[in-house]
C-alpha positions in Angstrom: -0.1 0.1 -0.1 1.2 3.4 -0.8 0.3 7.0 0.6 1.1 10.4 -1.1 3.5 12.6 0.9 1.9 16.0 1.9 2.7 18.7 -0.2 4.1 20.4 3.1 6.8 17.5 3.6 7.9 18.2 0.2 8.1 21.7 0.5 10.2 21.5 3.9 12.4 18.9 2.4 13.3 21.2 -0.7 13.7 24.3 1.7 16.4 22.2 3.8 18.1 21.2 0.9 18.2 25.2 -0.3 19.6 26.1 3.0 22.4 23.8 2.7 23.2 24.6 -0.8 23.4 28.3 0.3 25.6 27.5 3.3 27.8 25.2 1.1 28.1 27.3 -1.9 30.8 29.9 -1.0 32.9 26.9 -0.1 32.2 25.1 -3.3 33.0 28.6 -5.2 36.4 28.7 -3.2 37.3 25.2 -4.2 36.2 25.7 -7.9 38.3 29.1 -8.2 41.4 27.6 -6.6 41.6 24.7 -9.2 41.3 27.4 -11.9 43.6 30.4 -10.6 41.6 32.8 -12.9 42.6 36.3 -12.5 40.1 39.0 -11.5 39.2 41.2 -14.2 36.9 44.3 -14.7 35.9 46.2 -17.7 34.9 50.0 -16.9 32.9 51.5 -19.9 32.8 55.0 -20.8 34.5 58.0 -20.3 33.1 59.0 -17.0 34.0 55.5 -15.5 37.5 55.9 -17.0 38.3 59.4 -15.2 36.6 57.5 -11.9 38.9 55.0 -12.3 41.9 57.4 -12.5 40.7 59.3 -9.7 40.7 56.1 -7.7 44.3 55.4 -8.7 45.4 59.0 -7.6 43.2 59.7 -4.4 45.3 57.9 -1.7 42.4 57.0 0.2 44.0 54.2 1.9 47.0 56.8 3.3 49.5 54.7 1.8 52.2 55.9 -0.9 51.5 53.7 -4.1 54.2 52.5 -6.7 52.9 53.2 -10.3 54.7 52.5 -13.7 53.0 53.5 -17.0 53.6 53.8 -20.4 52.0 56.9 -21.4 51.9 59.3 -24.7 50.0 62.4 -23.4 49.4 63.8 -26.7 47.1 60.6 -27.7 44.7 61.3 -24.7 41.5 62.9 -25.9 40.7 66.3 -24.4 37.7 64.7 -22.3 40.9 63.5 -20.3 42.6 66.4 -19.7 41.5 66.3 -15.9 43.8 63.2 -15.5 47.0 65.5 -15.6 45.8 67.4 -12.6 44.8 64.1 -10.7 48.4 62.8 -11.4 50.2 66.1 -10.5 48.2 66.7 -7.3 48.9 62.9 -6.1 52.7 63.5 -6.8 52.4 67.0 -5.0 50.9 65.3 -2.0 53.0 62.2 -1.9 50.3 59.7 -2.5 52.3 58.2 -5.6 55.9 57.3 -6.6 55.8 57.1 -10.2 57.9 56.0 -13.2 56.5 56.9 -16.8 57.9 56.0 -19.9 57.0 58.4 -22.7 57.4 58.7 -26.4 59.3 61.3 -27.9 56.1 63.2 -29.2 55.3 63.9 -25.5 58.3 66.2 -24.9 56.5 69.6 -25.4 53.0 68.6 -23.4 52.7 70.6 -20.5 52.1 67.5 -18.3 56.1 66.8 -18.5 56.9 70.3 -17.9 54.8 70.0 -14.5 55.9 66.6 -13.2 59.9 66.9 -13.5 60.2 69.0 -10.5 58.7 66.2 -8.2 61.5 63.9 -6.4 58.7 61.1 -6.4 58.4 61.1 -10.4 61.0 59.7 -12.7 60.5 59.6 -16.5 62.0 58.1 -19.5 61.7 58.9 -23.1 62.0 56.3 -25.9 62.8 57.4 -29.3 62.1 56.0 -32.6 58.6 54.4 -31.5 55.1 55.1 -32.4 53.1 57.0 -29.5 51.2 54.8 -27.5 47.3 54.8 -28.4 46.4 53.9 -25.0 47.5 54.2 -21.2 48.8 51.2 -19.6 49.3 51.5 -15.9 50.9 48.8 -13.3 50.0 49.7 -9.9 48.9 47.6 -6.6 49.6 44.2 -8.7 47.0 45.4 -11.2 47.5 45.9 -14.8 45.1 48.6 -16.3 44.6 49.2 -19.8 42.9 52.1 -21.0 41.4 52.4 -24.4 40.6 55.8 -25.4 39.4 54.9 -29.1 36.6 52.7 -27.5 36.2 54.3 -24.2 36.9 51.6 -21.9 39.4 50.3 -19.4 40.4 46.8 -18.5 41.7 46.1 -14.9 43.5 42.6 -14.5 44.5 41.5 -11.1 46.8 38.7 -11.7 50.5 38.5 -9.9 52.0 36.5 -12.7 51.1 38.9 -15.2 51.5 41.9 -13.0 55.1 40.4 -12.8 55.5 39.8 -16.6 54.4 43.1 -17.5 56.6 44.6 -14.9 59.5 43.0 -16.7 58.5 44.6 -19.9 58.3 47.9 -18.3 62.0 47.5 -17.0 63.0 46.4 -20.3 61.7 49.6 -21.7 62.9 51.7 -18.9 66.5 50.5 -19.5 66.4 51.7 -23.0 64.7 55.1 -22.5 66.5 58.3 -21.9 65.7 60.1 -18.5 63.6 63.4 -18.4 66.0 66.5 -17.8 
């Protein structure tokens, strides 16, 4: 002889299983992520988001001095990003950043270069014979940040091994550059 279970029993059983899954889900995700070692990546879209990201990089909200390395060609940045030159200059002046920047030779007459050479926490190098960088590439806080002006987006990659590799590439370019005077 068979008898149907009450819908209440089925409901309570499903609820209990859902609570168990909810409780175990974070642990399952941690195990899943550990095996893949996937870097964290964020995409920021639009000029407003990109400027906010530049502001976050230069703000010094945590009170620490951050090491920043960058490949920059100021003349390729659209006018909408002119505020960035003041953000970086202010961060240098306040001692929130220690910066090493690599510029292409077309940058020499840009006002930003005229302003930053006076700060002891800034070093710059010029690389000659290369086309201007069409985007900014920044290395800071174990993040690689790629800004695309043409399509108005930025990609933030948090990956220690990629950060180290990009840092090595930066060092190679740094050694081949000429110090700013």
